[in-house]
LOKE-158692 format. One record per atom (N, C-alpha, C): residue number from 1; residue in one letter; atom name; z, x, y. Coordinates in steps of 0.001 Angstrom, whole numbers, always signed. Example, Ala and Ser with C-alpha at 12.3 -4.5 7.8 and 13.67 -1.06 7.14 Angstrom:
BEGIN
{seq=1; type=a; atom=N; pz=+7800; px=+13190; py=-5690}
{seq=1; type=a; atom=CA; pz=+7800; px=+12300; py=-4500}
{seq=1; type=a; atom=C; pz=+7800; px=+13200; py=-3300}
{seq=2; type=s; atom=N; pz=+7080; px=+12850; py=-2250}
{seq=2; type=s; atom=CA; pz=+7140; px=+13670; py=-1060}
{seq=2; type=s; atom=C; pz=+7870; px=+12900; py=+30}
! end
This chain:
BEGIN
{seq=1; type=m; atom=N; pz=+25943; px=+43844; py=+10812}
{seq=1; type=m; atom=CA; pz=+27320; px=+43534; py=+10782}
{seq=1; type=m; atom=C; pz=+28183; px=+44782; py=+10994}
{seq=2; type=d; atom=N; pz=+29034; px=+44791; py=+11907}
{seq=2; type=d; atom=CA; pz=+30023; px=+45918; py=+12218}
{seq=2; type=d; atom=C; pz=+31147; px=+45836; py=+11303}
{seq=3; type=t; atom=N; pz=+31253; px=+46540; py=+10215}
{seq=3; type=t; atom=CA; pz=+32415; px=+46416; py=+9322}
{seq=3; type=t; atom=C; pz=+33650; px=+47050; py=+9848}
{seq=4; type=n; atom=N; pz=+33526; px=+47900; py=+10846}
{seq=4; type=n; atom=CA; pz=+34803; px=+48524; py=+11454}
{seq=4; type=n; atom=C; pz=+35625; px=+47504; py=+12160}
{seq=5; type=n; atom=N; pz=+35004; px=+46421; py=+12617}
{seq=5; type=n; atom=CA; pz=+35698; px=+45379; py=+13329}
{seq=5; type=n; atom=C; pz=+35913; px=+44132; py=+12492}
{seq=6; type=w; atom=N; pz=+35917; px=+44241; py=+11147}
{seq=6; type=w; atom=CA; pz=+36073; px=+43214; py=+10310}
{seq=6; type=w; atom=C; pz=+37406; px=+42664; py=+10319}
{seq=7; type=r; atom=N; pz=+37502; px=+41324; py=+10332}
{seq=7; type=r; atom=CA; pz=+38762; px=+40590; py=+10212}
{seq=7; type=r; atom=C; pz=+38700; px=+39689; py=+9033}
{seq=8; type=p; atom=N; pz=+39664; px=+39754; py=+8167}
{seq=8; type=p; atom=CA; pz=+39690; px=+38705; py=+7015}
{seq=8; type=p; atom=C; pz=+39705; px=+37373; py=+7496}
{seq=9; type=g; atom=N; pz=+38985; px=+36472; py=+6748}
{seq=9; type=g; atom=CA; pz=+38854; px=+35033; py=+7042}
{seq=9; type=g; atom=C; pz=+40339; px=+34482; py=+6879}
{seq=10; type=q; atom=N; pz=+40573; px=+33535; py=+7737}
{seq=10; type=q; atom=CA; pz=+41790; px=+32880; py=+7674}
{seq=10; type=q; atom=C; pz=+41842; px=+31828; py=+6661}
{seq=11; type=a; atom=N; pz=+42842; px=+31773; py=+5690}
{seq=11; type=a; atom=CA; pz=+42918; px=+30757; py=+4665}
{seq=11; type=a; atom=C; pz=+43096; px=+29374; py=+5283}
{seq=12; type=e; atom=N; pz=+42532; px=+28457; py=+4776}
{seq=12; type=e; atom=CA; pz=+42635; px=+27120; py=+5213}
{seq=12; type=e; atom=C; pz=+44227; px=+26774; py=+5125}
{seq=13; type=p; atom=N; pz=+44774; px=+26283; py=+6190}
{seq=13; type=p; atom=CA; pz=+46170; px=+25867; py=+6063}
{seq=13; type=p; atom=C; pz=+46386; px=+24816; py=+5115}
{seq=14; type=a; atom=N; pz=+47354; px=+25055; py=+4221}
{seq=14; type=a; atom=CA; pz=+47580; px=+24004; py=+3220}
{seq=14; type=a; atom=C; pz=+48479; px=+22942; py=+3798}
{seq=15; type=m; atom=N; pz=+48444; px=+21842; py=+3167}
{seq=15; type=m; atom=CA; pz=+49308; px=+20692; py=+3642}
{seq=15; type=m; atom=C; pz=+50795; px=+21137; py=+3526}
{seq=16; type=d; atom=N; pz=+51101; px=+22007; py=+2681}
{seq=16; type=d; atom=CA; pz=+52527; px=+22505; py=+2488}
{seq=16; type=d; atom=C; pz=+52698; px=+23591; py=+3490}
{seq=17; type=t; atom=N; pz=+53516; px=+23362; py=+4524}
{seq=17; type=t; atom=CA; pz=+53810; px=+24295; py=+5610}
{seq=17; type=t; atom=C; pz=+54484; px=+25580; py=+5095}
{seq=18; type=a; atom=N; pz=+54989; px=+25611; py=+3861}
{seq=18; type=a; atom=CA; pz=+55608; px=+26732; py=+3263}
{seq=18; type=a; atom=C; pz=+54705; px=+27688; py=+2573}
{seq=19; type=d; atom=N; pz=+53306; px=+27466; py=+2779}
{seq=19; type=d; atom=CA; pz=+52297; px=+28284; py=+2142}
{seq=19; type=d; atom=C; pz=+52584; px=+29731; py=+2557}
{seq=20; type=w; atom=N; pz=+52633; px=+30596; py=+1526}
{seq=20; type=w; atom=CA; pz=+52966; px=+32036; py=+1785}
{seq=20; type=w; atom=C; pz=+51922; px=+32705; py=+2766}
{seq=21; type=r; atom=N; pz=+50686; px=+32191; py=+2778}
{seq=21; type=r; atom=CA; pz=+49652; px=+32823; py=+3619}
{seq=21; type=r; atom=C; pz=+49998; px=+32631; py=+5137}
{seq=22; type=t; atom=N; pz=+50768; px=+31651; py=+5484}
{seq=22; type=t; atom=CA; pz=+51063; px=+31409; py=+6884}
{seq=22; type=t; atom=C; pz=+52075; px=+32495; py=+7398}
{seq=23; type=q; atom=N; pz=+52789; px=+33134; py=+6493}
{seq=23; type=q; atom=CA; pz=+53733; px=+34142; py=+6838}
{seq=23; type=q; atom=C; pz=+53267; px=+35571; py=+6736}
{seq=24; type=w; atom=N; pz=+52024; px=+35744; py=+6313}
{seq=24; type=w; atom=CA; pz=+51401; px=+37106; py=+5986}
{seq=24; type=w; atom=C; pz=+50621; px=+37491; py=+7196}
{seq=25; type=p; atom=N; pz=+51095; px=+38597; py=+7855}
{seq=25; type=p; atom=CA; pz=+50349; px=+39148; py=+9053}
{seq=25; type=p; atom=C; pz=+48985; px=+39718; py=+8680}
{seq=26; type=l; atom=N; pz=+48100; px=+39489; py=+9600}
{seq=26; type=l; atom=CA; pz=+46679; px=+39915; py=+9508}
{seq=26; type=l; atom=C; pz=+46514; px=+41445; py=+9237}
{seq=27; type=d; atom=N; pz=+47504; px=+42251; py=+9921}
{seq=27; type=d; atom=CA; pz=+47328; px=+43642; py=+9882}
{seq=27; type=d; atom=C; pz=+47810; px=+44134; py=+8449}
{seq=28; type=y; atom=N; pz=+48558; px=+43369; py=+7682}
{seq=28; type=y; atom=CA; pz=+48857; px=+43755; py=+6277}
{seq=28; type=y; atom=C; pz=+47595; px=+43650; py=+5428}
{seq=29; type=r; atom=N; pz=+46797; px=+42599; py=+5659}
{seq=29; type=r; atom=CA; pz=+45570; px=+42425; py=+4871}
{seq=29; type=r; atom=C; pz=+44592; px=+43613; py=+5194}
{seq=30; type=l; atom=N; pz=+44526; px=+43951; py=+6448}
{seq=30; type=l; atom=CA; pz=+43650; px=+45024; py=+6832}
{seq=30; type=l; atom=C; pz=+44040; px=+46341; py=+6200}
{seq=31; type=r; atom=N; pz=+45336; px=+46553; py=+6219}
{seq=31; type=r; atom=CA; pz=+45821; px=+47820; py=+5562}
{seq=31; type=r; atom=C; pz=+45554; px=+47813; py=+4026}
{seq=32; type=i; atom=N; pz=+45582; px=+46653; py=+3363}
{seq=32; type=i; atom=CA; pz=+45346; px=+46631; py=+1929}
{seq=32; type=i; atom=C; pz=+43827; px=+46690; py=+1750}
{seq=33; type=v; atom=N; pz=+42991; px=+46203; py=+2572}
{seq=33; type=v; atom=CA; pz=+41506; px=+46496; py=+2459}
{seq=33; type=v; atom=C; pz=+41300; px=+47992; py=+2576}
{seq=34; type=n; atom=N; pz=+41900; px=+48652; py=+3498}
{seq=34; type=n; atom=CA; pz=+41742; px=+50142; py=+3654}
{seq=34; type=n; atom=C; pz=+42157; px=+50908; py=+2446}
{seq=35; type=k; atom=N; pz=+43329; px=+50416; py=+1863}
{seq=35; type=k; atom=CA; pz=+43776; px=+51189; py=+687}
{seq=35; type=k; atom=C; pz=+42763; px=+50980; py=-479}
{seq=36; type=i; atom=N; pz=+42241; px=+49747; py=-626}
{seq=36; type=i; atom=CA; pz=+41224; px=+49550; py=-1698}
{seq=36; type=i; atom=C; pz=+40016; px=+50370; py=-1424}
{seq=37; type=l; atom=N; pz=+39593; px=+50424; py=-175}
{seq=37; type=l; atom=CA; pz=+38461; px=+51236; py=+208}
{seq=37; type=l; atom=C; pz=+38689; px=+52674; py=-157}
{seq=38; type=d; atom=N; pz=+39908; px=+53207; py=+157}
{seq=38; type=d; atom=CA; pz=+40248; px=+54567; py=-152}
{seq=38; type=d; atom=C; pz=+40100; px=+54833; py=-1704}
{seq=39; type=t; atom=N; pz=+40633; px=+53896; py=-2444}
{seq=39; type=t; atom=CA; pz=+40534; px=+54065; py=-3891}
{seq=39; type=t; atom=C; pz=+39098; px=+53985; py=-4387}
{seq=40; type=l; atom=N; pz=+38295; px=+53095; py=-3833}
{seq=40; type=l; atom=CA; pz=+36822; px=+53008; py=-4247}
{seq=40; type=l; atom=C; pz=+36195; px=+54348; py=-3854}
{seq=41; type=m; atom=N; pz=+36496; px=+54855; py=-2764}
{seq=41; type=m; atom=CA; pz=+35758; px=+56142; py=-2289}
{seq=41; type=m; atom=C; pz=+36127; px=+57381; py=-3232}
{seq=42; type=r; atom=N; pz=+37392; px=+57210; py=-3751}
{seq=42; type=r; atom=CA; pz=+37729; px=+58456; py=-4603}
{seq=42; type=r; atom=C; pz=+37017; px=+58426; py=-5969}
{seq=43; type=h; atom=N; pz=+36608; px=+57082; py=-6384}
{seq=43; type=h; atom=CA; pz=+36045; px=+57061; py=-7682}
{seq=43; type=h; atom=C; pz=+34564; px=+56676; py=-7771}
{seq=44; type=l; atom=N; pz=+33953; px=+56205; py=-6643}
{seq=44; type=l; atom=CA; pz=+32576; px=+55831; py=-6629}
{seq=44; type=l; atom=C; pz=+31790; px=+56771; py=-5676}
{seq=45; type=p; atom=N; pz=+30697; px=+57354; py=-6112}
{seq=45; type=p; atom=CA; pz=+29953; px=+58271; py=-5167}
{seq=45; type=p; atom=C; pz=+29227; px=+57453; py=-4095}
{seq=46; type=v; atom=N; pz=+29332; px=+57858; py=-2902}
{seq=46; type=v; atom=CA; pz=+28739; px=+57200; py=-1728}
{seq=46; type=v; atom=C; pz=+27849; px=+58217; py=-1005}
{seq=47; type=s; atom=N; pz=+26826; px=+57790; py=-444}
{seq=47; type=s; atom=CA; pz=+26008; px=+58634; py=+340}
{seq=47; type=s; atom=C; pz=+25774; px=+58003; py=+1792}
{seq=48; type=g; atom=N; pz=+26270; px=+58688; py=+2757}
{seq=48; type=g; atom=CA; pz=+25990; px=+58235; py=+4057}
{seq=48; type=g; atom=C; pz=+26649; px=+57006; py=+4449}
{seq=49; type=q; atom=N; pz=+26372; px=+56474; py=+5667}
{seq=49; type=q; atom=CA; pz=+26931; px=+55267; py=+6319}
{seq=49; type=q; atom=C; pz=+26606; px=+54073; py=+5532}
{seq=50; type=e; atom=N; pz=+25409; px=+54047; py=+4932}
{seq=50; type=e; atom=CA; pz=+25081; px=+52800; py=+4207}
{seq=50; type=e; atom=C; pz=+25941; px=+52662; py=+2922}
{seq=51; type=g; atom=N; pz=+26155; px=+53761; py=+2260}
{seq=51; type=g; atom=CA; pz=+26986; px=+53707; py=+1058}
{seq=51; type=g; atom=C; pz=+28470; px=+53348; py=+1361}
{seq=52; type=w; atom=N; pz=+29004; px=+53876; py=+2500}
{seq=52; type=w; atom=CA; pz=+30232; px=+53535; py=+2985}
{seq=52; type=w; atom=C; pz=+30393; px=+52098; py=+3331}
{seq=53; type=n; atom=N; pz=+29347; px=+51549; py=+4022}
{seq=53; type=n; atom=CA; pz=+29382; px=+50086; py=+4413}
{seq=53; type=n; atom=C; pz=+29357; px=+49206; py=+3079}
{seq=54; type=e; atom=N; pz=+28595; px=+49632; py=+2110}
{seq=54; type=e; atom=CA; pz=+28635; px=+48828; py=+813}
{seq=54; type=e; atom=C; pz=+30037; px=+48852; py=+166}
{seq=55; type=l; atom=N; pz=+30675; px=+49934; py=+112}
{seq=55; type=l; atom=CA; pz=+32003; px=+50036; py=-488}
{seq=55; type=l; atom=C; pz=+32933; px=+49150; py=+329}
{seq=56; type=r; atom=N; pz=+32798; px=+49143; py=+1639}
{seq=56; type=r; atom=CA; pz=+33642; px=+48368; py=+2563}
{seq=56; type=r; atom=C; pz=+33490; px=+46912; py=+2326}
{seq=57; type=k; atom=N; pz=+32325; px=+46498; py=+2129}
{seq=57; type=k; atom=CA; pz=+31923; px=+45127; py=+1706}
{seq=57; type=k; atom=C; pz=+32625; px=+44716; py=+336}
{seq=58; type=i; atom=N; pz=+32516; px=+45620; py=-564}
{seq=58; type=i; atom=CA; pz=+33118; px=+45401; py=-1838}
{seq=58; type=i; atom=C; pz=+34668; px=+45178; py=-1780}
{seq=59; type=a; atom=N; pz=+35280; px=+46032; py=-970}
{seq=59; type=a; atom=CA; pz=+36717; px=+46078; py=-695}
{seq=59; type=a; atom=C; pz=+37148; px=+44784; py=-22}
{seq=60; type=v; atom=N; pz=+36311; px=+44215; py=+905}
{seq=60; type=v; atom=CA; pz=+36564; px=+43085; py=+1705}
{seq=60; type=v; atom=C; pz=+36476; px=+41833; py=+755}
{seq=61; type=r; atom=N; pz=+35427; px=+41832; py=-57}
{seq=61; type=r; atom=CA; pz=+35259; px=+40701; py=-911}
{seq=61; type=r; atom=C; pz=+36285; px=+40674; py=-2006}
{seq=62; type=f; atom=N; pz=+36644; px=+41811; py=-2545}
{seq=62; type=f; atom=CA; pz=+37738; px=+41826; py=-3608}
{seq=62; type=f; atom=C; pz=+39054; px=+41363; py=-2995}
{seq=63; type=e; atom=N; pz=+39473; px=+41768; py=-1780}
{seq=63; type=e; atom=CA; pz=+40717; px=+41398; py=-1206}
{seq=63; type=e; atom=C; pz=+40679; px=+39836; py=-880}
{seq=64; type=e; atom=N; pz=+39524; px=+39412; py=-351}
{seq=64; type=e; atom=CA; pz=+39489; px=+37988; py=-69}
{seq=64; type=e; atom=C; pz=+39503; px=+37153; py=-1290}
{seq=65; type=k; atom=N; pz=+38977; px=+37563; py=-2470}
{seq=65; type=k; atom=CA; pz=+39071; px=+36783; py=-3639}
{seq=65; type=k; atom=C; pz=+40489; px=+36682; py=-4118}
{seq=66; type=i; atom=N; pz=+41208; px=+37821; py=-4105}
{seq=66; type=i; atom=CA; pz=+42607; px=+37887; py=-4594}
{seq=66; type=i; atom=C; pz=+43497; px=+37028; py=-3661}
{seq=67; type=y; atom=N; pz=+43240; px=+37182; py=-2229}
{seq=67; type=y; atom=CA; pz=+44038; px=+36467; py=-1314}
{seq=67; type=y; atom=C; pz=+43922; px=+34931; py=-1461}
{seq=68; type=t; atom=N; pz=+42751; px=+34484; py=-1644}
{seq=68; type=t; atom=CA; pz=+42615; px=+33062; py=-1745}
{seq=68; type=t; atom=C; pz=+42968; px=+32436; py=-3080}
{seq=69; type=g; atom=N; pz=+42983; px=+33325; py=-4166}
{seq=69; type=g; atom=CA; pz=+43429; px=+32882; py=-5500}
{seq=69; type=g; atom=C; pz=+44878; px=+33057; py=-5786}
{seq=70; type=a; atom=N; pz=+45648; px=+33901; py=-5005}
{seq=70; type=a; atom=CA; pz=+47054; px=+34125; py=-5328}
{seq=70; type=a; atom=C; pz=+47856; px=+32979; py=-5030}
{seq=71; type=t; atom=N; pz=+48843; px=+32791; py=-5877}
{seq=71; type=t; atom=CA; pz=+49732; px=+31665; py=-5690}
{seq=71; type=t; atom=C; pz=+51009; px=+32011; py=-4774}
{seq=72; type=s; atom=N; pz=+51169; px=+33302; py=-4589}
{seq=72; type=s; atom=CA; pz=+52242; px=+33809; py=-3749}
{seq=72; type=s; atom=C; pz=+52016; px=+35217; py=-3295}
{seq=73; type=q; atom=N; pz=+52858; px=+35684; py=-2314}
{seq=73; type=q; atom=CA; pz=+52726; px=+36938; py=-1883}
{seq=73; type=q; atom=C; pz=+52819; px=+38038; py=-2913}
{seq=74; type=s; atom=N; pz=+53848; px=+37836; py=-3798}
{seq=74; type=s; atom=CA; pz=+54078; px=+38716; py=-4884}
{seq=74; type=s; atom=C; pz=+52834; px=+38649; py=-5871}
{seq=75; type=d; atom=N; pz=+52293; px=+37508; py=-6104}
{seq=75; type=d; atom=CA; pz=+51120; px=+37356; py=-7002}
{seq=75; type=d; atom=C; pz=+49952; px=+38242; py=-6397}
{seq=76; type=y; atom=N; pz=+49741; px=+38086; py=-5156}
{seq=76; type=y; atom=CA; pz=+48718; px=+38719; py=-4366}
{seq=76; type=y; atom=C; pz=+48871; px=+40294; py=-4618}
{seq=77; type=l; atom=N; pz=+50067; px=+40774; py=-4231}
{seq=77; type=l; atom=CA; pz=+50341; px=+42206; py=-4336}
{seq=77; type=l; atom=C; pz=+50242; px=+42736; py=-5796}
{seq=78; type=r; atom=N; pz=+50740; px=+41935; py=-6765}
{seq=78; type=r; atom=CA; pz=+50686; px=+42309; py=-8138}
{seq=78; type=r; atom=C; pz=+49158; px=+42411; py=-8670}
{seq=79; type=k; atom=N; pz=+48414; px=+41493; py=-8243}
{seq=79; type=k; atom=CA; pz=+46965; px=+41554; py=-8730}
{seq=79; type=k; atom=C; pz=+46280; px=+42655; py=-8079}
{seq=80; type=i; atom=N; pz=+46470; px=+42953; py=-6783}
{seq=80; type=i; atom=CA; pz=+45779; px=+44061; py=-6126}
{seq=80; type=i; atom=C; pz=+46284; px=+45397; py=-6823}
{seq=81; type=s; atom=N; pz=+47598; px=+45520; py=-6967}
{seq=81; type=s; atom=CA; pz=+48117; px=+46717; py=-7550}
{seq=81; type=s; atom=C; pz=+47640; px=+46992; py=-8899}
{seq=82; type=l; atom=N; pz=+47558; px=+45957; py=-9696}
{seq=82; type=l; atom=CA; pz=+47164; px=+46089; py=-11105}
{seq=82; type=l; atom=C; pz=+45675; px=+46517; py=-11138}
{seq=83; type=k; atom=N; pz=+44853; px=+46011; py=-10320}
{seq=83; type=k; atom=CA; pz=+43395; px=+46367; py=-10343}
{seq=83; type=k; atom=C; pz=+43242; px=+47831; py=-9893}
{seq=84; type=m; atom=N; pz=+43970; px=+48167; py=-8775}
{seq=84; type=m; atom=CA; pz=+43861; px=+49497; py=-8385}
{seq=84; type=m; atom=C; pz=+44413; px=+50474; py=-9452}
{seq=85; type=l; atom=N; pz=+45499; px=+50184; py=-10027}
{seq=85; type=l; atom=CA; pz=+46096; px=+51023; py=-11134}
{seq=85; type=l; atom=C; pz=+45123; px=+51227; py=-12283}
{seq=86; type=t; atom=N; pz=+44463; px=+50079; py=-12650}
{seq=86; type=t; atom=CA; pz=+43445; px=+50180; py=-13667}
{seq=86; type=t; atom=C; pz=+42206; px=+51024; py=-13395}
{seq=87; type=m; atom=N; pz=+41871; px=+51035; py=-12091}
{seq=87; type=m; atom=CA; pz=+40758; px=+51870; py=-11724}
{seq=87; type=m; atom=C; pz=+41138; px=+53377; py=-11787}
{seq=88; type=e; atom=N; pz=+42411; px=+53572; py=-11265}
{seq=88; type=e; atom=CA; pz=+42904; px=+55045; py=-11342}
{seq=88; type=e; atom=C; pz=+43034; px=+55528; py=-12805}
{seq=89; type=t; atom=N; pz=+43573; px=+54617; py=-13652}
{seq=89; type=t; atom=CA; pz=+43723; px=+55008; py=-15064}
{seq=89; type=t; atom=C; pz=+42366; px=+55262; py=-15772}
{seq=90; type=k; atom=N; pz=+41400; px=+54448; py=-15472}
{seq=90; type=k; atom=CA; pz=+40112; px=+54590; py=-15998}
{seq=90; type=k; atom=C; pz=+39521; px=+55814; py=-15652}
{seq=91; type=a; atom=N; pz=+39655; px=+56195; py=-14417}
{seq=91; type=a; atom=CA; pz=+39099; px=+57396; py=-13818}
{seq=91; type=a; atom=C; pz=+39702; px=+58723; py=-14487}
{seq=92; type=q; atom=N; pz=+41033; px=+58639; py=-14604}
{seq=92; type=q; atom=CA; pz=+41739; px=+59770; py=-15277}
{seq=92; type=q; atom=C; pz=+41337; px=+59822; py=-16788}
{seq=93; type=t; atom=N; pz=+41192; px=+58735; py=-17348}
{seq=93; type=t; atom=CA; pz=+40803; px=+58863; py=-18815}
{seq=93; type=t; atom=C; pz=+39308; px=+59451; py=-18834}
{seq=94; type=a; atom=N; pz=+38483; px=+58987; py=-17999}
{seq=94; type=a; atom=CA; pz=+37070; px=+59504; py=-18067}
{seq=94; type=a; atom=C; pz=+37059; px=+61050; py=-17819}
{seq=95; type=m; atom=N; pz=+37877; px=+61550; py=-16755}
{seq=95; type=m; atom=CA; pz=+37937; px=+62920; py=-16527}
{seq=95; type=m; atom=C; pz=+38555; px=+63782; py=-17708}
{seq=96; type=a; atom=N; pz=+39526; px=+63184; py=-18393}
{seq=96; type=a; atom=CA; pz=+40036; px=+63902; py=-19561}
{seq=96; type=a; atom=C; pz=+39113; px=+63939; py=-20742}
{seq=97; type=n; atom=N; pz=+38305; px=+62964; py=-20867}
{seq=97; type=n; atom=CA; pz=+37292; px=+62926; py=-21931}
{seq=97; type=n; atom=C; pz=+36125; px=+63890; py=-21568}
{seq=98; type=n; atom=N; pz=+35951; px=+64209; py=-20305}
{seq=98; type=n; atom=CA; pz=+34829; px=+65063; py=-19971}
{seq=98; type=n; atom=C; pz=+35204; px=+66524; py=-19910}
{seq=99; type=l; atom=N; pz=+36533; px=+66853; py=-20076}
{seq=99; type=l; atom=CA; pz=+36913; px=+68213; py=-20036}
{seq=99; type=l; atom=C; pz=+36542; px=+68942; py=-21310}
{seq=100; type=p; atom=N; pz=+36026; px=+70111; py=-21311}
{seq=100; type=p; atom=CA; pz=+35693; px=+70869; py=-22484}
{seq=100; type=p; atom=C; pz=+36961; px=+71146; py=-23311}
{seq=101; type=s; atom=N; pz=+36745; px=+71009; py=-24616}
{seq=101; type=s; atom=CA; pz=+38021; px=+71306; py=-25437}
{seq=101; type=s; atom=C; pz=+38174; px=+72802; py=-25500}
{seq=102; type=n; atom=N; pz=+39372; px=+73211; py=-25720}
{seq=102; type=n; atom=CA; pz=+39711; px=+74600; py=-25774}
{seq=102; type=n; atom=C; pz=+39371; px=+75113; py=-27254}
{seq=103; type=s; atom=N; pz=+38308; px=+75822; py=-27395}
{seq=103; type=s; atom=CA; pz=+37824; px=+76272; py=-28699}
{seq=103; type=s; atom=C; pz=+38890; px=+77088; py=-29436}
{seq=104; type=a; atom=N; pz=+39676; px=+77860; py=-28674}
{seq=104; type=a; atom=CA; pz=+40660; px=+78754; py=-29403}
{seq=104; type=a; atom=C; pz=+41816; px=+77926; py=-29924}
{seq=105; type=a; atom=N; pz=+42084; px=+76764; py=-29339}
{seq=105; type=a; atom=CA; pz=+43189; px=+75994; py=-29801}
{seq=105; type=a; atom=C; pz=+42712; px=+75181; py=-31037}
{seq=106; type=n; atom=N; pz=+41416; px=+75085; py=-31238}
{seq=106; type=n; atom=CA; pz=+40978; px=+74391; py=-32420}
{seq=106; type=n; atom=C; pz=+40840; px=+75254; py=-33655}
{seq=107; type=l; atom=N; pz=+41181; px=+76508; py=-33572}
{seq=107; type=l; atom=CA; pz=+41017; px=+77487; py=-34785}
{seq=107; type=l; atom=C; pz=+42186; px=+77353; py=-35626}
! end
């Protein structure tokens, strides 16, 4: 599967023609998948093309799950943002916990 040409699945059109997904351009979803992928790559070690492809699949599945479960455009963006912020926060906390303490400051 060529993940460089990935296109998110189209949501089933709801009976309600005012469904927010009908107004959401495909390129927005692609940009969000790429932002998720960038975040994953900063925090998860990958090795070679195979590792990159796995992270891409994770980003695609995550975005698809949020997209199909969101009740509105703002709900979709909120859920994605919250998850990415959580990942950034956990990474910063882990880095802070791994820093050696300043021995002179403890005297």
